[in-house]
N, C-alpha and C positions, 0 to 999 in steps of 0.2 A: 780393521777391515772396513772397506767401503761397500755398502750394500744398498741395492735398489729394492724397495718394497712397493709393488704395485697393489692397488686396492687398499692404500694406507688409511683411508677414511672408513673402511669397512670394519666389521666386527673383529675378525682374526687379525687383519692388517694393522689395526690400531694397537691391539694388545702386543703383537709381535714387535712393532716399531718401538713402543714404549720400553719393552724388555731389552731390545738391542741397544737403545740409546743409554739406558741405565748401566749397561755393561761397558759403555765407552766406544761402541762402534759408530762409525760415521754412516748416517742413513739419509737417503733421499727417498721420499715418499711421493707417489703419484696416484691420482684417482680422478675419474671424470665426474664424480658426485652426481650420478644420475638419479632420477626421481622414482626408481622402482619402489622404494619405501621412503619414509619421511626424511628429507634432507637435513632437517634440523638436528636429528640424531647424528648424522655424519659430521656436520659442522661442530657439534658439541664434542665429538671425539677428537677432532682436529684441534679444538681449543685446548683440550687436555694436553696436547703435544706442543702447545705454544703457537699455533697458527690461527690467527683471527679469521673470522668469517670474511671480512673485507679482503684479506690477502688470498684466501682460498677460493673466492668466487671467480676471480679472473683467470681465464685460460692462458696458458703459456707464460705465467708470471711466477718465476721461481722465488719462493718466499722463505726467508730465514725465520726460524722459530724464535719466539721471545723467551722460551723456557729452556731450550737445549741448543748449545752452540754447535752441536754435531747433527742437527736436523734441518733439512730443507724440504719444502713441499712444492709440487707443481701440479696444477690441474691440467690434465690432457687425456685424450682418448687413445688407447692403444691401437685403434684402427688408423690413426694418423701416423703413417710410417715415417714421414719426414721429421715430424716433431720428436718422435721416439728416437730416431737415429741421432738427431741433434743433441738430445739429452745424453745418450750413451757416449757420444764424442766428447762432450763437455766434461763429463764426470768421471770417466775411466773406472767403472765399477769393477770390483773384484768378483762379487757374486750377485745373483739376482734371485729374488723370491717373488714369483708371480702368483699373487692371490686375487688379482682383478679378474672378474668374470660376471656375466649376467647370471645371477643365482635364481633358484626357485624351480621346483619340479612342475608344479601345476601351472605356473605362469608361462612356461615354455610351450604349453599346449595352445595357449591363447595368442602368444606373440613369438612365433618361431624365428622371424627374421632377425630380431635383435640378438638372439643366441648365436646365430651364425656369424654375425658381424663381430660381436664382442669375444665370443669364446673360440671361434675358429680363426677369423682374420686377425684379431688382436693377438692371439697366441702365436700365429705364424710370424707376425712382426717381431715379437719377443725372441723367437727362435733365430730369425735372421739377424737381429741386432746382436744376439749372443754369439752368433757365428762370426760376424764381421769384426766385432770388438773384442773377441777372444776372452769371453767370460770364463772364469775358472770353474764355475758350478752354477747350473740353473736348477733351482728347486721350484716346483709348481704345484698348484692345488688341483688334485683330481677329486674324486668323490666316491663314497660308498654306493652311490646310485648306479655305478657301472655294473654292479653285480646283478642288476635287474631282478628277475623273479627267481633267482638262484634259491634252491630249496636246501642246499647243504649248509649246515650251521656248525661251527662259526665260519665266516667267510675267510678264505685264505687267498693270498695273491696268485696262487697257481690255478684257482678256479676259473672256469670259462666265463668270459664277460662279453660275449658276442650277441647277447639278446637284451639290449636295453629296452626299457618300457616307457621312456620319456625322451624327448629331444635333448633336454638338459643332459641326461646320462649319455646320450650318443655323442654330444660335443665333448664331454669329458673323456670318453673312450678315444675319441679322435685325437685329443691332446696327447694321450699316452702314445698313440701310434706315430704321431708327428715327431714327438720327442725321441722315440726310438730311432726313427729315420735319421734325425740330425746327429744323434750320438753315433750311429753306425757310419754315416757318410763323412762327418766332419770332426769326429772324436771329441764332441762336446759332452762333458759329464752332466747328465740330467737325472733328477730324482723326482718322481711323482709321488705325492702323498694323498692317499685315499681317505679323506676326512669322513668320519662318522658324525653322528648328530652332536654338534657343538652347542653348548649353552653356557650362560654366565652373565656377569655384568656387562653392559653395553651391547647386549645381543641384538640380533635382527628382529624387528617388530613383526615380520611376516612368519616367524617360526613359533612353534607351540608354546614355549615358556612365556613369552610376552603376550601372545594371544590369550592364553589361559589367565595370566595375571590381570590383564585388562578386563577380561570378563568377570573375574572374581571381584575386583574392586569396584566395578560398575554395576554389580548385581545383574549380570547378564548370563545367559546360558553358555557353557563351554560346548563347542562343537567337537564331539568325539567320533572319529571315523572308524569304520569297520566294527561298529558297536563296541568299541573299546578293546577289541582283540588285536592289539598291536604291541610290538616290542621294539625298542630302539637301544642301540649302544650309545646312551647319553654320555658325552665326554665333556668334562669341565674345561673351560677355556685355559686355565693355568697349565693343565696337563698337556693340552694341545701346543701351547706356546713353548713349553719346555722341550717337547719333542721336535718342533720345527727348529728351535734354537740349536739343538744338537746336530741336526742334519746340515744346517747352514754353516756352522762355525767350527765343527770338529771333523777330524779325519775318520772316515768310516773304516770298518774292519773288512772291507771288500774293495777290490780294485776294479770292479765292473763299472763301465761308463754309464750304462743305462740301468736305473734301479726304480723299483716300485715298492711302496710300503703302505700297509694299512696303518692308520693312526687313530686310535680310539681308546676306550676304557677297558677293553678286553672282557666285556660283560654285556648281557642283554637284560634290559629292565622293562617290565610291563608298563605300558602307558598309564594304566590306572594307578599304579604305584607312584609314578612320577606326579600325577595329579594329586594323589593323597599327600605327598610331601609338600606340595604347594599349599594345599588346604591347611596342613598343620602350621605352616609358617604364617599364613594369613589369618589363622584362627577362625576359620569359617568352612562350611561345607558348600561346595559349588553346585549350582544347578547344572545338570548335564543333559545334552540333547544328542541322541545317538544317530549316526549317519552311516550309510554304506561305505565301502572302500572307494576312494577316489581314483580316477584314472591317473596312471603314472606312479601310484603309491605301491609300496610293498608292505607285507605284513610284519616282517621281522628283520632286523639287522643285528649283527654281532661280529666285531672285528677280532680276528686272530692277529695279535701284534707281536708274535714270537720273533719274526724277522727283524722288526725295528728294535726290539729288546736286544737281540743278538748282535746286530751291527752297530747300534748306537747307544746301548744302555738305557733305552727309554723306560720310564717308570711312571705310568699313570697311578695316581694315589688318592684322588678325590672321590669319595663315595657320594651317592645321590643326596643323602641327608645334609652333608656339609655343603655341597655345591648349590643345592636349592636354597639353603639358608643364606648364603652369600649373595645369590642372585636376588632374592626378595629384599634383602637389606638395601642393595643398590637400587632396585626398582622403586622402592618407596621414596628414597632420597631424590632420585631423578624426576619422578613424576610430581613431587612436591615443588621442585624448582621450575618445572616446565609451565 
């Protein structure tokens, strides 16, 4: 199968590409390698996929991997419709997994314009390309943030999601509506995956695990929001990739063209318990500084993944103790090399 993975230099995109390549699929990865967070981490991920920094830096330069015969990478912006259409025409993809987006809840409050360009305009171009080049299946990243201030626990796909509390969440809800329209009008099979809090090796440095790990190793205070009264459905990256793989490469048990799924660990973990697991693995007690709830944040998330289990046999298996241990092992190795 020939698969386009957008956001291939990102956290989930890197792991998914690596998994697909090792299964023997032909993968083309794209990413604009923006500087929302340290680009060195993005280049390091690509290096693991056999794409040198020199090859990855140039825009519109389709580079062959030095490690995988079945992987190519091109740096481009999804907002560049002409470049995207050229890529689709040249490669004749079977399926597309769109993981590229401007991420970050809090950052969307400070920089709204970039979210509209990347998450709305960019996704529109993906939909148009999928339509014109007759893609068999478009899988795209949504987010648990669409549930907003929903008080019902656990979150189910049928819950109302029309009250987002951040622009990031609003763009992700917009993606779901746009995909629904294209599935309805043009009979394009689309599947949206509402990711819950993903963590693990090669994770994003703007998210809690690396922020906490950095603070612990540098003897700084951990910033704990809402005075620690937070819970998240922390989901280990291997479980996420296993689920995305199933959706991309297997036949679902439903014939619906438009589908939405939660993808998480089917559990809610207290933030303070997650911090305790980090402390155990670093063998130290972190200094903690308590802060109030931040704008755009929610107190608790918990994914009901019954639908994904039923339709695709999804099986999240990694508990916090195992996942945090693997994350800390990677973190220590990576920071020593950096």
